NUGUFI-473399 format. One record per atom (N, C-alpha, C, O, CB): x, y, z; atom name. Coordinates in nm, 2 decimals, padded with zeros to 4 digits. Glycine has a CB too. Example, Ala and Ser with C-alpha at 12.3 -4.5 7.8 and 13.67 -1.06 7.14 Angstrom:
2
    east   north      up  site
   01.32  -00.57   00.78     N
   01.23  -00.45   00.78    CA
   01.32  -00.33   00.78     C
   01.42  -00.33   00.85     O
   01.13  -00.45   00.90    CB
   01.28  -00.22   00.71     N
   01.37  -00.11   00.71    CA
   01.29   00.00   00.79     C
   01.34   00.11   00.80     O
   01.41  -00.06   00.57    CB
END
This chain:
87
    east   north      up  site
  -00.17  -00.10   02.11     N
  -00.25   00.03   02.09    CA
  -00.23   00.08   01.94     C
  -00.32   00.12   01.88     O
  -00.21   00.13   02.19    CB
  -00.10   00.08   01.90     N
  -00.07   00.13   01.77    CA
  -00.14   00.05   01.66     C
  -00.19   00.10   01.56     O
   00.08   00.14   01.74    CB
  -00.14  -00.08   01.68     N
  -00.20  -00.17   01.59    CA
  -00.35  -00.14   01.57     C
  -00.41  -00.14   01.46     O
  -00.18  -00.32   01.63    CB
  -00.42  -00.11   01.68     N
  -00.56  -00.08   01.68    CA
  -00.59   00.05   01.60     C
  -00.68   00.06   01.53     O
  -00.62  -00.07   01.82    CB
  -00.50   00.15   01.63     N
  -00.52   00.28   01.56    CA
  -00.50   00.26   01.41     C
  -00.57   00.32   01.32     O
  -00.41   00.38   01.61    CB
  -00.40   00.18   01.37     N
  -00.37   00.16   01.23    CA
  -00.49   00.08   01.17     C
  -00.53   00.11   01.06     O
  -00.24   00.08   01.21    CB
  -00.54  -00.02   01.24     N
  -00.65  -00.10   01.18    CA
  -00.77  -00.01   01.16     C
  -00.84  -00.02   01.05     O
  -00.69  -00.21   01.28    CB
  -00.80   00.08   01.25     N
  -00.91   00.17   01.24    CA
  -00.89   00.27   01.12     C
  -00.99   00.30   01.05     O
  -00.94   00.25   01.36    CB
  -00.77   00.31   01.10     N
  -00.74   00.40   00.99    CA
  -00.75   00.33   00.86     C
  -00.81   00.38   00.76     O
  -00.59   00.46   01.00    CB
  -00.71   00.21   00.85     N
  -00.72   00.13   00.73    CA
  -00.86   00.10   00.69     C
  -00.90   00.11   00.57     O
  -00.65  -00.01   00.74    CB
  -00.95   00.08   00.79     N
  -01.09   00.06   00.77    CA
  -01.15   00.18   00.70     C
  -01.25   00.17   00.62     O
  -01.16   00.03   00.90    CB
  -01.10   00.30   00.72     N
  -01.16   00.42   00.67    CA
  -01.11   00.46   00.54     C
  -01.16   00.55   00.47     O
  -01.14   00.53   00.77    CB
  -01.00   00.40   00.49     N
  -00.94   00.44   00.36    CA
  -01.03   00.40   00.25     C
  -01.09   00.29   00.25     O
  -00.80   00.37   00.35    CB
  -01.05   00.49   00.16     N
  -01.13   00.47   00.04    CA
  -01.04   00.46  -00.09     C
  -00.93   00.48  -00.08     O
  -01.23   00.59   00.02    CB
  -01.11   00.41  -00.19     N
  -01.04   00.40  -00.32    CA
  -00.99   00.54  -00.36     C
  -00.89   00.56  -00.43     O
  -01.13   00.34  -00.43    CB
  -01.07   00.64  -00.33     N
  -01.04   00.78  -00.37    CA
  -00.91   00.82  -00.29     C
  -00.83   00.89  -00.35     O
  -01.15   00.88  -00.33    CB
  -00.89   00.78  -00.17     N
  -00.77   00.81  -00.09    CA
  -00.65   00.75  -00.16     C
  -00.54   00.82  -00.17     O
  -00.78   00.76   00.05    CB
  -00.66   00.63  -00.21     N
  -00.55   00.57  -00.28    CA
  -00.52   00.65  -00.41     C
  -00.40   00.67  -00.44     O
  -00.58   00.42  -00.32    CB
  -00.62   00.69  -00.48     N
  -00.60   00.76  -00.60    CA
  -00.53   00.90  -00.57     C
  -00.44   00.94  -00.65     O
  -00.73   00.79  -00.67    CB
  -00.57   00.97  -00.47     N
  -00.52   01.09  -00.43    CA
  -00.37   01.08  -00.39     C
  -00.29   01.16  -00.42     O
  -00.60   01.16  -00.32    CB
  -00.34   00.98  -00.31     N
  -00.20   00.95  -00.27    CA
  -00.11   00.93  -00.39     C
  -00.01   00.98  -00.40     O
  -00.20   00.83  -00.17    CB
  -00.16   00.84  -00.48     N
  -00.08   00.82  -00.60    CA
  -00.06   00.94  -00.68     C
   00.05   00.97  -00.73     O
  -00.16   00.71  -00.69    CB
  -00.17   01.02  -00.70     N
  -00.16   01.14  -00.77    CA
  -00.06   01.24  -00.71     C
   00.02   01.31  -00.78     O
  -00.30   01.21  -00.78    CB
  -00.06   01.25  -00.58     N
   00.03   01.34  -00.51    CA
   00.18   01.30  -00.53     C
   00.27   01.38  -00.52     O
   00.00   01.35  -00.36    CB
   00.20   01.17  -00.56     N
   00.33   01.12  -00.58    CA
   00.36   01.09  -00.73     C
   00.45   01.01  -00.77     O
   00.35   00.99  -00.51    CB
   00.28   01.16  -00.82     N
   00.30   01.16  -00.96    CA
   00.29   01.02  -01.02     C
   00.36   00.98  -01.11     O
   00.44   01.21  -01.00    CB
   00.19   00.94  -00.97     N
   00.16   00.81  -01.02    CA
   00.02   00.81  -01.08     C
  -00.07   00.84  -01.00     O
   00.18   00.70  -00.91    CB
   00.01   00.78  -01.20     N
  -00.12   00.77  -01.26    CA
  -00.17   00.63  -01.26     C
  -00.11   00.54  -01.32     O
  -00.11   00.82  -01.41    CB
  -00.28   00.61  -01.19     N
  -00.34   00.47  -01.17    CA
  -00.46   00.46  -01.26     C
  -00.54   00.54  -01.27     O
  -00.37   00.45  -01.03    CB
  -00.46   00.34  -01.33     N
  -00.59   00.30  -01.40    CA
  -00.69   00.25  -01.29     C
  -00.65   00.22  -01.18     O
  -00.56   00.19  -01.50    CB
  -00.81   00.25  -01.33     N
  -00.92   00.21  -01.23    CA
  -00.88   00.07  -01.18     C
  -00.90   00.04  -01.06     O
  -01.06   00.20  -01.30    CB
  -00.84  -00.02  -01.26     N
  -00.81  -00.16  -01.22    CA
  -00.69  -00.16  -01.12     C
  -00.70  -00.24  -01.03     O
  -00.78  -00.25  -01.34    CB
  -00.59  -00.08  -01.15     N
  -00.48  -00.07  -01.05    CA
  -00.52  -00.02  -00.92     C
  -00.47  -00.06  -00.81     O
  -00.37   00.01  -01.12    CB
  -00.61   00.08  -00.92     N
  -00.66   00.14  -00.80    CA
  -00.74   00.03  -00.72     C
  -00.72   00.02  -00.60     O
  -00.76   00.26  -00.83    CB
  -00.82  -00.05  -00.79     N
  -00.89  -00.16  -00.73    CA
  -00.80  -00.26  -00.67     C
  -00.82  -00.31  -00.56     O
  -00.99  -00.22  -00.83    CB
  -00.69  -00.29  -00.74     N
  -00.60  -00.39  -00.69    CA
  -00.53  -00.34  -00.56     C
  -00.52  -00.42  -00.46     O
  -00.49  -00.42  -00.80    CB
  -00.48  -00.22  -00.56     N
  -00.42  -00.16  -00.44    CA
  -00.51  -00.16  -00.33     C
  -00.47  -00.18  -00.21     O
  -00.36  -00.03  -00.47    CB
  -00.63  -00.12  -00.35     N
  -00.74  -00.11  -00.25    CA
  -00.76  -00.25  -00.18     C
  -00.76  -00.26  -00.06     O
  -00.87  -00.05  -00.30    CB
  -00.78  -00.35  -00.27     N
  -00.80  -00.48  -00.22    CA
  -00.68  -00.53  -00.14     C
  -00.70  -00.59  -00.03     O
  -00.82  -00.58  -00.34    CB
  -00.56  -00.51  -00.19     N
  -00.44  -00.56  -00.11    CA
  -00.42  -00.49   00.02     C
  -00.39  -00.55   00.12     O
  -00.32  -00.55  -00.20    CB
  -00.45  -00.36   00.02     N
  -00.43  -00.28   00.14    CA
  -00.53  -00.33   00.24     C
  -00.50  -00.35   00.36     O
  -00.45  -00.13   00.11    CB
  -00.66  -00.34   00.20     N
  -00.76  -00.38   00.30    CA
  -00.75  -00.52   00.35     C
  -00.78  -00.55   00.47     O
  -00.90  -00.37   00.23    CB
  -00.70  -00.61   00.27     N
  -00.69  -00.75   00.31    CA
  -00.56  -00.80   00.36     C
  -00.55  -00.90   00.42     O
  -00.73  -00.83   00.19    CB
  -00.45  -00.72   00.33     N
  -00.32  -00.77   00.36    CA
  -00.24  -00.67   00.45     C
  -00.11  -00.68   00.46     O
  -00.25  -00.80   00.24    CB
  -00.30  -00.57   00.50     N
  -00.22  -00.46   00.57    CA
  -00.14  -00.52   00.68     C
  -00.03  -00.47   00.71     O
  -00.32  -00.35   00.62    CB
  -00.19  -00.62   00.76     N
  -00.11  -00.67   00.87    CA
   00.01  -00.74   00.82     C
   00.12  -00.73   00.88     O
  -00.20  -00.77   00.95    CB
   00.00  -00.82   00.71     N
   00.12  -00.88   00.66    CA
   00.22  -00.78   00.60     C
   00.34  -00.79   00.61     O
   00.08  -00.98   00.55    CB
   00.17  -00.67   00.54     N
   00.25  -00.57   00.49    CA
   00.33  -00.49   00.60     C
   00.44  -00.45   00.57     O
   00.17  -00.47   00.41    CB
   00.27  -00.48   00.71     N
   00.34  -00.41   00.82    CA
   00.41  -00.50   00.92     C
   00.51  -00.46   00.97     O
   00.24  -00.32   00.89    CB
   00.36  -00.62   00.95     N
   00.41  -00.70   01.06    CA
   00.46  -00.84   01.01     C
   00.52  -00.90   01.09     O
   00.31  -00.71   01.16    CB
   00.42  -00.88   00.89     N
   00.46  -01.01   00.86    CA
   00.55  -01.02   00.74     C
   00.63  -00.93   00.72     O
   00.33  -01.09   00.82    CB
   00.55  -01.13   00.67     N
   00.63  -01.15   00.55    CA
   00.56  -01.09   00.43     C
   00.47  -01.16   00.38     O
   00.67  -01.30   00.53    CB
   00.60  -00.98   00.39     N
   00.53  -00.91   00.28    CA
   00.59  -00.95   00.14     C
   00.54  -00.90   00.04     O
   00.54  -00.76   00.30    CB
   00.69  -01.03   00.14     N
   00.76  -01.06   00.01    CA
   00.66  -01.12  -00.09     C
   00.66  -01.08  -00.21     O
   00.87  -01.16   00.04    CB
   00.58  -01.22  -00.05     N
   00.48  -01.28  -00.14    CA
   00.38  -01.18  -00.19     C
   00.33  -01.19  -00.31     O
   00.42  -01.40  -00.08    CB
   00.34  -01.09  -00.11     N
   00.24  -00.99  -00.15    CA
   00.30  -00.90  -00.25     C
   00.23  -00.86  -00.35     O
   00.19  -00.91  -00.02    CB
   00.42  -00.85  -00.23     N
   00.49  -00.76  -00.32    CA
   00.51  -00.83  -00.46     C
   00.50  -00.77  -00.56     O
   00.62  -00.71  -00.27    CB
   00.54  -00.96  -00.45     N
   00.56  -01.04  -00.58    CA
   00.43  -01.04  -00.66     C
   00.43  -01.02  -00.78     O
   00.61  -01.18  -00.55    CB
   00.32  -01.06  -00.59     N
   00.19  -01.06  -00.66    CA
   00.15  -00.93  -00.71     C
   00.11  -00.91  -00.83     O
   00.08  -01.11  -00.56    CB
   00.18  -00.82  -00.64     N
   00.15  -00.69  -00.68    CA
   00.24  -00.65  -00.80     C
   00.19  -00.58  -00.89     O
   00.18  -00.59  -00.57    CB
   00.36  -00.69  -00.80     N
   00.45  -00.66  -00.92    CA
   00.39  -00.72  -01.04     C
   00.39  -00.66  -01.15     O
   00.59  -00.71  -00.89    CB
   00.34  -00.85  -01.03     N
   00.29  -00.92  -01.15    CA
   00.16  -00.85  -01.20     C
   00.14  -00.84  -01.32     O
   00.25  -01.06  -01.11    CB
   00.08  -00.79  -01.11     N
  -00.05  -00.73  -01.14    CA
  -00.03  -00.59  -01.19     C
  -00.11  -00.54  -01.27     O
  -00.14  -00.74  -01.03    CB
   00.07  -00.52  -01.13     N
   00.08  -00.37  -01.17    CA
   00.19  -00.35  -01.27     C
   00.19  -00.24  -01.33     O
   00.12  -00.30  -01.04    CB
   00.28  -00.44  -01.29     N
   00.39  -00.41  -01.38    CA
   00.50  -00.35  -01.31     C
   00.49  -00.29  -01.20     O
   00.35  -00.32  -01.50    CB
   00.62  -00.37  -01.36     N
   00.74  -00.33  -01.29    CA
   00.76  -00.18  -01.26     C
   00.80  -00.14  -01.15     O
   00.86  -00.38  -01.36    CB
   00.72  -00.10  -01.36     N
   00.74   00.04  -01.34    CA
   00.66   00.10  -01.23     C
   00.72   00.16  -01.14     O
   00.71   00.11  -01.47    CB
   00.53   00.08  -01.23     N
   00.45   00.13  -01.12    CA
   00.48   00.07  -00.99     C
   00.48   00.13  -00.88     O
   00.30   00.12  -01.15    CB
   00.51  -00.06  -01.00     N
   00.54  -00.14  -00.87    CA
   00.66  -00.08  -00.81     C
   00.66  -00.06  -00.69     O
   00.55  -00.28  -00.90    CB
   00.77  -00.06  -00.88     N
   00.89   00.00  -00.83    CA
   00.87   00.13  -00.76     C
   00.93   00.16  -00.66     O
   01.00   00.01  -00.94    CB
   00.79   00.22  -00.82     N
   00.77   00.35  -00.76    CA
   00.69   00.33  -00.63     C
   00.72   00.39  -00.53     O
   00.68   00.44  -00.86    CB
   00.59   00.25  -00.63     N
   00.51   00.22  -00.51    CA
   00.59   00.15  -00.40     C
   00.57   00.18  -00.28     O
   00.38   00.14  -00.54    CB
   00.67   00.06  -00.44     N
   00.76  -00.01  -00.34    CA
   00.86   00.09  -00.28     C
   00.89   00.08  -00.16     O
   00.83  -00.13  -00.41    CB
   00.91   00.18  -00.36     N
   01.00   00.28  -00.30    CA
   00.93   00.37  -00.20     C
   00.98   00.40  -00.10     O
   01.06   00.37  -00.42    CB
   00.80   00.40  -00.23     N
   00.72   00.48  -00.13    CA
   00.70   00.40  -00.01     C
   00.71   00.45   00.10     O
   00.59   00.53  -00.20    CB
   00.66   00.27  -00.03     N
   00.64   00.19   00.09    CA
   00.77   00.18   00.18     C
   00.76   00.20   00.30     O
   00.60   00.04   00.04    CB
   00.88   00.16   00.11     N
   01.01   00.15   00.19    CA
   01.04   00.28   00.26     C
   01.08   00.28   00.38     O
   01.12   00.11   00.09    CB
   01.02   00.39   00.20     N
   01.04   00.52   00.26    CA
   00.95   00.54   00.38     C
   01.00   00.57   00.49     O
   01.01   00.63   00.16    CB
   00.82   00.52   00.37     N
   00.73   00.54   00.48    CA
   00.75   00.43   00.59     C
   00.73   00.46   00.71     O
   00.59   00.54   00.43    CB
   00.78   00.31   00.55     N
   00.80   00.21   00.65    CA
   00.92   00.24   00.74     C
   00.91   00.23   00.86     O
   00.82   00.07   00.58    CB
   01.03   00.28   00.67     N
   01.14   00.32   00.75    CA
   01.12   00.44   00.84     C
   01.16   00.45   00.95     O
   01.26   00.35   00.65    CB
   01.05   00.54   00.78     N
   01.02   00.66   00.85    CA
   00.93   00.64   00.98     C
   00.95   00.70   01.08     O
   00.95   00.76   00.76    CB
   00.83   00.55   00.97     N
   00.74   00.53   01.08    CA
   00.75   00.39   01.15     C
   00.66   00.36   01.23     O
   00.60   00.54   01.02    CB
   00.85   00.32   01.12     N
   00.87   00.19   01.17    CA
   00.87   00.19   01.33     C
   00.81   00.09   01.38     O
   01.00   00.13   01.13    CB
   00.92   00.29   01.39     N
   00.92   00.29   01.53    CA
   00.78   00.31   01.59     C
   00.76   00.28   01.71     O
   01.01   00.41   01.58    CB
   00.68   00.35   01.51     N
   00.55   00.37   01.56    CA
   00.46   00.25   01.54     C
   00.34   00.25   01.58     O
   00.49   00.49   01.50    CB
   00.51   00.15   01.46     N
   00.43   00.04   01.43    CA
   00.44  -00.06   01.55     C
   00.38  -00.17   01.54     O
   00.48  -00.03   01.30    CB
END
C-alpha cells in the first residue's frame, strides 16, 4: 500500500517541486541539475528507496559535483532515516 502511495506521489512531482525543495534547503540548482534530479527521481525512485542505490548515487555525484551531491545525499539520508518505517 505504501509503495502505491509513493508511486502516485512521484508521478505528480514536477521540476518546479524539485527546485522549490532545493531552494528551501539553501541549494541553488542550475536548470541542467534540476533536469538531472527530475530524471533520476522519476526513473529510479524504486531503486533509491528499495534497492541498491549506490550506483545511482555514484552517477549523480559525477553529474552534480561533490559539493551539491553531498548536500543532497545528506538530505536523502536524513529523510530516509526519518521515514524508513513508512516505506
